C-alpha positions as CSV (number, residue, x, y, z in Angstrom):
1,M,-9.1,-16.4,7.1
2,D,-11.5,-15.1,9.8
3,I,-10.6,-11.6,11.0
4,L,-14.2,-11.0,12.1
5,S,-15.4,-13.2,14.9
6,G,-18.6,-12.2,16.8
7,K,-18.3,-8.5,17.5
8,V,-14.5,-8.3,17.2
9,I,-12.3,-7.6,14.1
10,D,-8.8,-8.9,14.9
11,L,-6.3,-6.9,12.7
12,E,-3.4,-8.1,14.8
13,I,-3.6,-11.5,13.1
14,L,-2.6,-9.9,9.9
15,D,1.0,-9.7,11.2
16,Y,1.2,-13.4,10.4
17,V,-0.3,-13.3,6.9
18,P,2.0,-11.4,4.5
19,D,0.0,-12.7,1.5
20,I,-2.9,-10.5,2.7
21,T,-0.9,-7.5,4.1
22,D,1.2,-7.2,0.9
23,N,-2.0,-7.1,-1.2
24,P,-3.4,-3.5,-1.6
25,K,-6.8,-4.7,-2.7
26,A,-7.1,-7.0,0.4
27,I,-6.2,-4.1,2.7
28,E,-8.7,-1.9,1.0
29,V,-11.5,-4.5,1.5
30,I,-10.6,-4.9,5.1
31,A,-10.6,-1.1,5.6
32,E,-14.1,-1.0,4.0
33,L,-15.2,-3.8,6.4
34,V,-14.0,-1.9,9.4
35,D,-15.7,1.3,8.2
36,K,-19.0,-0.5,7.5
37,L,-19.1,-2.0,11.0
38,P,-18.6,1.0,13.4
39,D,-20.1,-0.8,16.4
40,I,-17.5,-3.7,16.2
41,E,-14.5,-3.7,18.5
42,V,-11.3,-3.5,16.4
43,R,-8.1,-5.0,17.8
44,G,-5.0,-3.5,16.0
45,S,-4.7,-1.1,13.2
46,L,-4.3,-1.1,9.4
47,E,-1.9,1.8,9.4
48,K,1.2,-0.2,8.9
49,W,-0.4,-2.2,6.1
50,Q,-1.8,0.7,4.2
51,A,1.8,1.2,3.0
52,A,0.9,-1.4,0.4
53,I,-2.0,0.7,-0.9
54,L,0.2,3.8,-1.1
55,A,3.0,1.8,-2.8
56,S,0.5,0.5,-5.4
57,E,-0.7,4.0,-6.1
58,I,2.8,5.4,-6.5
59,D,3.7,2.5,-8.8
60,Q,0.6,3.1,-11.0
61,F,1.3,6.9,-11.1
62,S,4.9,6.2,-12.1
63,Y,3.7,3.9,-14.9
64,E,1.2,6.4,-16.2
65,Y,3.6,9.3,-15.9
66,D,6.3,7.8,-18.1
67,T,5.2,4.4,-19.4
68,Y,8.3,3.9,-21.6
69,Q,10.8,4.8,-18.9
70,Y,8.9,2.6,-16.5
71,Q,9.0,-0.3,-18.8
72,D,12.7,0.2,-19.4
73,T,13.5,0.1,-15.7
74,V,10.9,-2.2,-14.1
75,E,10.8,-5.9,-15.0
76,D,8.2,-7.1,-12.5
77,R,5.5,-4.7,-11.3
78,E,4.5,-6.9,-8.4
79,A,8.1,-7.0,-7.2
80,Q,8.3,-3.3,-7.7
81,V,5.2,-2.6,-5.5
82,A,6.6,-5.0,-2.8
83,N,9.9,-3.1,-2.8
84,I,8.2,0.3,-2.5
85,T,5.9,-1.1,0.2
86,E,8.9,-2.2,2.2
87,D,10.7,1.1,1.7
88,I,7.7,3.0,3.0
89,R,7.4,0.8,6.0
90,S,11.1,1.2,6.8
91,G,11.1,4.9,6.2
92,N,13.4,4.7,3.1
93,T,11.4,7.2,1.1
94,G,13.9,9.7,-0.1
95,Y,13.9,8.5,-3.7
96,L,10.1,8.6,-3.7
97,N,10.2,12.2,-2.4
98,D,12.7,13.1,-5.1
99,F,10.7,11.5,-7.8
100,L,7.4,13.2,-6.8
101,N,9.1,16.6,-6.4
102,A,10.6,16.3,-9.8
103,V,7.2,15.5,-11.3
104,I,5.8,18.6,-9.5
105,S,8.6,20.7,-10.8
106,E,8.0,19.6,-14.3
107,G,4.3,20.4,-14.0
108,V,5.0,23.9,-12.7
109,R,7.2,24.9,-15.7
């Protein structure tokens, strides 16, 4: 899919391509492209799609923090990341906040 045409990067087209916007690696690559081409006009923003990157990082952290608990509670990592992504986008992040605060509390003790 062409998001770069001439001297314009059209990020608005990503609204119609969930296969890309739900893929953290794809969003990272697009963000790198935008950064490497500072003289290009950018239409739209990656902000709403960067939730996928954050969700992937939270999922990876959760896995590394307690692998056994993670494996007991998560059957499909891809689905888990998609669920976290949607929760971040919709503002349903209370449980993520609680989890991260609990990890911080344990580290302080």
